GULUM-750409 format. One line per 2 residues: for each residue z negated, y, x of N, C-alpha, C, O. Coordinates in steps of 0.001 Angstrom, whole numbers, plus 500000, padded with zeros to 6 digits. Atoms other than C-alpha are relative to their C-alpha. Last residue first. Example, Ala and Ser with C-alpha at 12.3 -4.5 7.8 and 13.67 -1.06 7.14 Angstrom:
residues 2
500060 498810 499180 492860 498940 513670 499270 501090 499230 499101 502198 499739; 500000 498810 500890 492200 495500 512300 500000 501200 500900 499335 501181 501936
//
This chain:
residues 167
501333 499015 499981 441768 475162 496307 499367 499703 499052 498307 500281 498812; 501146 500519 499383 444557 472761 497130 498431 500411 499613 497412 499745 499797
500644 501416 500841 446688 473930 494041 498926 499336 500889 497980 498785 500326; 500733 499336 500757 447397 477240 496225 499096 498853 499128 497871 498809 499013
500873 499271 499117 448758 475526 499434 498568 500375 498736 497365 500141 498850; 500876 500980 499630 451011 473767 496816 498615 500357 500856 497563 499843 500476
500373 500250 500803 452405 476888 495820 498876 498582 500135 497711 498500 499747; 501581 499168 500221 452537 478183 499147 499581 499284 498498 498374 499053 498431
501023 500154 499006 454836 475120 499801 498812 500603 499900 497692 500108 500018; 500435 501388 500077 457192 475739 496915 498579 499470 500703 497601 499077 500068
501476 500103 500637 457823 479019 497753 499187 499123 499948 498053 499143 500428; 500456 500085 498510 461355 478065 499495 498554 500220 499877 497840 499630 500688
500830 498835 500051 462112 476834 496089 499295 500310 501298 498376 499597 501703; 501481 499955 500059 464250 474071 496629 499584 501180 500247 500062 501839 501170
500431 499934 498710 468255 474647 496259 498329 499616 499738 498047 499608 498540; 501638 499455 499932 470120 473921 493462 499226 499511 501352 499257 498456 501985
500013 498674 499223 473946 473529 494025 498394 500592 499966 497988 501626 500496; 499792 499878 498739 474258 470026 493462 499886 501183 501076 499923 501278 502302
501072 500884 499717 472872 469985 489757 499975 500426 501965 499083 501007 502584; 500877 499570 499571 475747 472656 489490 498514 499589 500569 497813 500271 501318
501107 499731 501368 478255 470346 489976 499018 500859 500250 498580 500889 501400; 501638 500835 500047 480361 470783 493049 499304 500232 498463 499212 501255 497783
499989 501129 500265 484100 471638 492354 498614 499314 500348 498416 498113 500166; 500764 500474 498523 484006 475498 492168 499834 498037 499535 499505 497670 498407
501613 500844 500530 486388 476122 489474 499774 499700 501241 500554 499386 502140; 500683 500886 499047 489252 479212 490339 498796 499043 499483 497877 499598 498880
501047 499270 499061 490162 480807 486990 499634 498705 501185 499326 497541 500928; 501111 500987 499733 493219 478989 485477 499358 500616 500889 499876 500809 501988
500336 501041 498905 495840 481737 484962 498640 499457 499730 497779 500075 499104; 501299 500338 499776 496177 484030 481660 499788 498560 500939 499472 497483 500434
500640 500807 501148 499560 485361 481830 498588 499714 500265 498095 500262 501251; 499933 499382 500631 500395 488499 484384 499418 499283 498445 498869 499868 497512
498801 500124 500660 499336 486905 487163 499644 500498 498867 498461 500616 498549; 500702 501292 500667 496453 488492 489368 501407 499773 498967 502124 500743 498722
498918 500620 500471 496680 491139 491974 499562 498905 499040 498483 498324 499157; 500825 501216 500200 493000 492858 492479 501463 499605 499340 501597 499956 498168
501273 500072 499342 493769 496621 493825 499350 498119 500043 498562 497626 500849; 501565 500285 500954 497230 496430 493028 498681 499655 500753 498562 498931 501741
500338 501479 499797 499677 497513 496047 498890 500282 498676 498120 501227 498501; 499446 500405 500802 500961 501045 495173 499496 498499 499860 499630 497965 498759
500446 499087 501097 499163 503139 497752 500054 499080 498471 499108 499118 497685; 501226 500393 500041 499976 500183 500132 499244 500785 498922 498328 500258 498292
500288 501404 500953 503549 500708 499628 498411 499810 499747 498057 499589 498589; 499600 499820 501172 503413 504684 500601 500167 498618 499177 500077 498598 497950
500873 499282 500500 501234 503989 503704 500225 500203 498631 499268 500146 497860; 501121 500420 500695 503740 501659 504499 498578 500490 499639 497718 499679 499296
499626 500898 501114 506410 503853 504679 499130 498960 499414 499005 498753 498207; 499811 499048 500776 504832 506291 506858 500209 499262 498850 499495 499383 497855
501318 500132 500071 503588 503678 509622 499832 500859 498274 498858 500744 497531; 500613 500823 500438 506969 502493 509581 498846 500009 499397 498489 499239 498505
499681 500111 501101 508468 506045 510049 499497 498405 499187 499501 498350 497957; 499565 501347 500122 506139 506809 512498 500708 499666 498275 500165 499719 497172
500945 501645 499878 505576 510302 512892 500759 498926 499803 501984 499009 499706; 499415 501990 499832 506951 513514 514008 498918 498940 499609 497787 498726 500045
498720 500107 500332 506091 517443 513094 500963 498620 499971 501992 498327 499362; 499083 500746 499248 502664 517015 512617 501603 500282 499645 502133 500254 498534
499347 499345 498686 501096 519690 511186 500685 499891 500765 501288 500705 501465; 499810 500263 498377 499802 518327 507982 501047 500440 500741 502201 500547 500327
500203 498970 499172 498452 519256 504585 500156 499398 501325 499160 498973 501910; 500559 500390 498664 500096 516602 502351 499964 501522 500937 500903 502294 501134
500433 498992 499091 500507 518212 498837 499459 499063 500973 498382 498521 500722; 501103 500395 499529 502223 515537 496182 500064 500871 501300 501111 500936 501945
500270 500255 498693 505173 517587 494807 498617 499205 500022 497893 499450 499056; 499355 501104 500173 506081 517737 491079 499638 499114 501323 499604 497885 501385
500865 500562 500068 504222 520820 490792 500122 498417 499887 499290 497698 499333; 499431 500545 501158 507065 522551 491948 498824 499257 500174 498456 498961 501311
498998 501299 500036 506215 524793 494798 499853 499399 498698 499220 500080 497891; 498643 499961 500792 505270 528498 494454 500627 498886 500056 501837 498904 499832
500259 499458 501541 501258 527812 495267 501710 500494 499381 501779 500665 498163; 500122 501187 501206 501909 525184 498177 500087 500988 498518 500599 500562 497483
498370 499881 500132 502299 527978 500976 500387 498933 499016 501591 498692 498939; 499153 499131 500333 498772 528822 500448 501588 499562 499796 502268 499815 498802
499690 500029 501117 497359 525407 501148 500667 501318 499356 501414 501048 498415; 500782 499711 500503 498188 525360 504836 499980 500201 498248 501062 500476 497729
500987 499700 499080 500267 523585 506978 498711 501040 499765 497910 501365 500642; 500687 498837 499589 501826 522200 504311 499325 500047 501260 498719 499090 501740
500861 499638 498799 504118 519116 504068 499751 501426 500261 500603 502140 500792; 499636 498675 499508 505732 518253 500370 498829 500247 501325 497626 500166 501077
501274 499234 498976 505681 515168 499234 500602 501017 500452 501809 501176 500637; 499472 498901 499798 507842 513344 496367 498782 500675 500872 497625 500732 500454
500948 498789 499421 507329 509740 496430 500786 501010 499870 502010 500880 499849; 499219 498869 499846 508425 506532 494335 499177 501020 500686 497955 501018 500540
500644 498772 500039 506751 502986 494622 500907 501443 500235 501643 501439 501221; 498978 499115 499797 508924 500091 493249 499483 501331 500024 499739 502147 499139
500703 498958 499738 506534 497206 493613 501311 500641 499977 502304 500049 500399; 498883 499117 499548 507386 493713 492537 499813 501379 499929 499546 501706 498772
500207 498968 500702 504541 491379 492259 500929 500791 500527 500986 500857 501754; 498802 499275 499456 504923 487614 492575 499528 501605 499546 498929 501755 498481
499563 499047 501077 501542 485947 492529 501175 500683 500710 501289 500953 501906; 499154 498891 499641 500445 482917 494731 500434 500759 498769 500570 500158 497703
498313 500307 499435 497628 480872 493762 500708 501295 500053 500291 502398 499699; 499334 500329 498330 494100 481817 494115 500771 499570 500482 500906 499285 501672
499968 501625 499460 493272 481453 490578 500386 499607 501381 500791 498542 501846; 500639 500487 501411 491831 485041 489252 499954 498378 500621 498959 497694 500860
501449 499739 499977 492488 487149 492440 499332 498898 498792 498112 498785 498670; 500610 499393 500982 495890 486193 492789 498846 499326 500055 498535 498165 500318
500755 500863 500376 497201 485922 496517 499657 500389 498548 499688 501614 498428; 501630 499445 499799 499976 488159 497043 499133 498759 499680 499750 497814 499189
500735 501117 500679 503804 487486 497283 498577 499997 500821 498288 499924 502016; 501187 500195 499206 505395 490847 497388 499299 498614 499544 498955 498392 498384
500726 501183 500508 508544 491946 495810 499202 499455 501319 499593 499402 502485; 500759 501269 499333 510029 495264 497316 499408 499049 499316 498609 499708 498651
500129 501002 500481 511583 498513 496786 499713 498748 500537 500015 498483 501701; 499931 501682 499686 510784 501540 497926 500006 499402 499383 499254 499629 498436
500384 501066 500946 511726 505420 497107 500302 498674 500416 501442 498283 500668; 499294 501357 499540 512052 508782 498486 499601 498823 498909 499047 498940 497816
500046 500982 501137 511525 512421 498358 500672 498736 500178 501784 498589 500685; 499367 501029 499862 510510 514143 501585 499885 499520 498599 498774 499366 498090
500334 500965 501166 509609 517655 501754 501150 498758 500087 502343 498831 500381; 499212 501123 499717 509888 520515 504487 499261 498933 498982 498046 498957 498787
501277 501063 499991 508374 523769 503359 500747 498611 499759 501267 498298 498688; 500470 500586 498653 510764 526633 504714 498524 498780 499633 497482 498649 500276
499533 499356 499050 512949 527949 501956 499739 499424 501005 500653 498967 501690; 500707 498874 499536 510939 527363 498863 500673 500576 501341 500338 501721 501644
500396 499379 501508 511657 523703 499029 499591 501181 500525 499038 501297 501618; 501186 499083 499702 513411 522172 502626 500013 500895 498591 501019 501466 498169
499734 498727 500079 514892 518814 502140 498846 501247 500346 497655 501145 500638; 500784 498781 499303 514530 515355 503317 500723 501415 499522 501897 501627 499826
499332 498835 499883 516003 512292 501488 498897 500858 500281 497764 500714 499820; 500724 498691 499540 514351 508980 501840 501260 501121 500235 502243 500949 500955
499276 498608 500014 515634 505403 500820 499326 501372 500116 498308 501340 499425; 500370 498824 499618 514228 502214 501724 500870 500861 499496 502037 500472 499503
498621 498950 499827 515147 498781 500356 499161 501411 500039 498296 501637 499193; 500685 498654 500563 512251 496096 501411 501202 500858 500378 501774 500973 501462
499432 498752 499628 513784 492377 501761 499242 501100 499710 498471 500867 498778; 499760 499396 501119 511500 489264 501877 500923 501400 500285 500746 501957 501368
498618 499389 500374 511022 487755 504734 500616 500501 498921 501838 500357 498896; 499693 499305 498774 507392 487890 505520 501862 500291 499767 502471 501360 499807
498357 500012 499684 506775 486360 502118 500611 501300 500864 501152 502331 500465; 499580 501343 498934 503051 485807 502840 501353 499678 499684 501826 498609 500070
499234 500435 500605 501697 489176 501568 500549 498600 501200 500520 498424 502418; 500323 499627 501708 498565 491234 502587 501208 498695 499560 500543 497804 499031
501752 500691 500081 498831 490678 506582 499702 499594 498749 499032 498566 498653; 499974 501189 500025 502770 491564 506121 498775 499105 499979 498718 497962 499524
499114 500468 501453 502213 494914 504571 499908 498400 500084 499449 497695 499186; 500973 500012 500822 499985 495787 507852 500234 499447 498553 499337 498915 497898
501094 501013 499622 502757 494778 510091 498659 499813 498988 498183 498721 498677; 501112 499521 500435 505718 496155 508171 498476 499204 500336 497876 498421 499600
499664 498464 499333 509019 494822 509822 498471 500801 499648 498080 501444 500622; 500466 500433 498670 507621 491296 508508 499836 501087 500996 498963 501220 501854
501623 499999 499956 508365 492421 505054 499315 500068 501284 498387 500856 501472; 500721 501218 500181 511800 492863 506279 498903 500327 499466 498514 501475 499682
500544 500818 498622 514088 496030 506331 499456 498742 499147 499778 498418 498003; 500935 501182 500349 516773 497302 504560 499609 499691 501024 500151 499523 502116
500162 501123 499194 517862 501014 505043 499201 499047 499433 498208 499277 498742; 500275 501251 500863 518986 504526 503452 500085 498786 500927 500977 498749 501775
499911 501433 499098 518601 507854 505033 499458 499180 498679 498653 499342 497762; 500308 501438 501116 519576 511180 503288 500211 498481 500601 501265 497868 500775
499593 501269 499252 519460 514118 505825 499471 499139 498662 498426 499189 498014; 499860 500794 501003 518996 517781 504462 500560 498726 499964 501585 498609 499292
498760 500486 500408 519676 519537 507607 500358 499168 498839 501466 498652 498695; 498995 498885 500050 516630 521925 507589 501491 499046 499756 502227 499404 498837
500342 499181 500978 514398 518477 506468 501273 501577 499850 501950 501852 498859; 499381 500737 501008 515414 516431 509054 500190 500785 498934 501345 501005 498569
498647 500306 499595 514516 518600 511575 501046 499482 498977 502200 499835 498734; 499024 498467 500273 511580 519934 510290 501359 499930 500232 502183 500748 499820
499739 499429 501522 510338 516386 509674 500705 501091 500185 501809 501175 499647; 500083 498835 499516 511437 514237 512690 499956 501165 498998 500999 501711 498638
499933 499108 500791 510575 510974 511404 499874 501322 500700 498784 501657 501164; 500970 498795 500133 510527 508665 514420 500397 500994 499196 501265 501693 499721
501427 500244 499818 511800 505222 514191 499195 501044 499463 498358 501003 498561; 500190 500281 498267 515607 506489 512826 498088 499363 499994 497423 499340 498958
501282 499364 499439 516200 505394 509298 499812 499936 501367 499820 498922 502064; 501536 500705 499541 519674 504024 508807 498926 500896 500401 499165 501797 501205
500054 500777 498668 522492 506145 507183 498653 499576 500459 497617 500167 500152; 501227 500635 499926 523560 507951 504180 500008 499427 501532 500938 499490 502337
499122 501568 499210 525689 511129 504218 498728 499238 500458 497742 499691 501040
//
């Protein structure tokens, strides 16, 4: 049964019940993401499935779909980036628990049973944001409007040269 995602994820409880959640958010609902993007009203679709693997390891499989308006690092104009991060996480109390776990799971050593849904989703999205977002086409690089001659500074050691020449 699909339903809206609660504000706090109760990992073991949700995994034991095999719950599936789906919800639409907006970029502005994620404070750390909205600081990067200029499109705060854009939709963010989130789906998460909770399960127990190997009978006792809580796991989360999920997908987030969103479009972010970021600053192109080449031309400094806005660039739209479509992200669809998918994740399969297994939450272990120690590394020995994961020995029989399928290799498709990313292992998280975590003893917390409860954590914030918004922070969890934010972390997964931020991992997939490109470090230097750029347009796919060759956009014009940012050009400095000052001519090179205007940028030249006087040599701070020129006064020492004058003293040397006086002798």
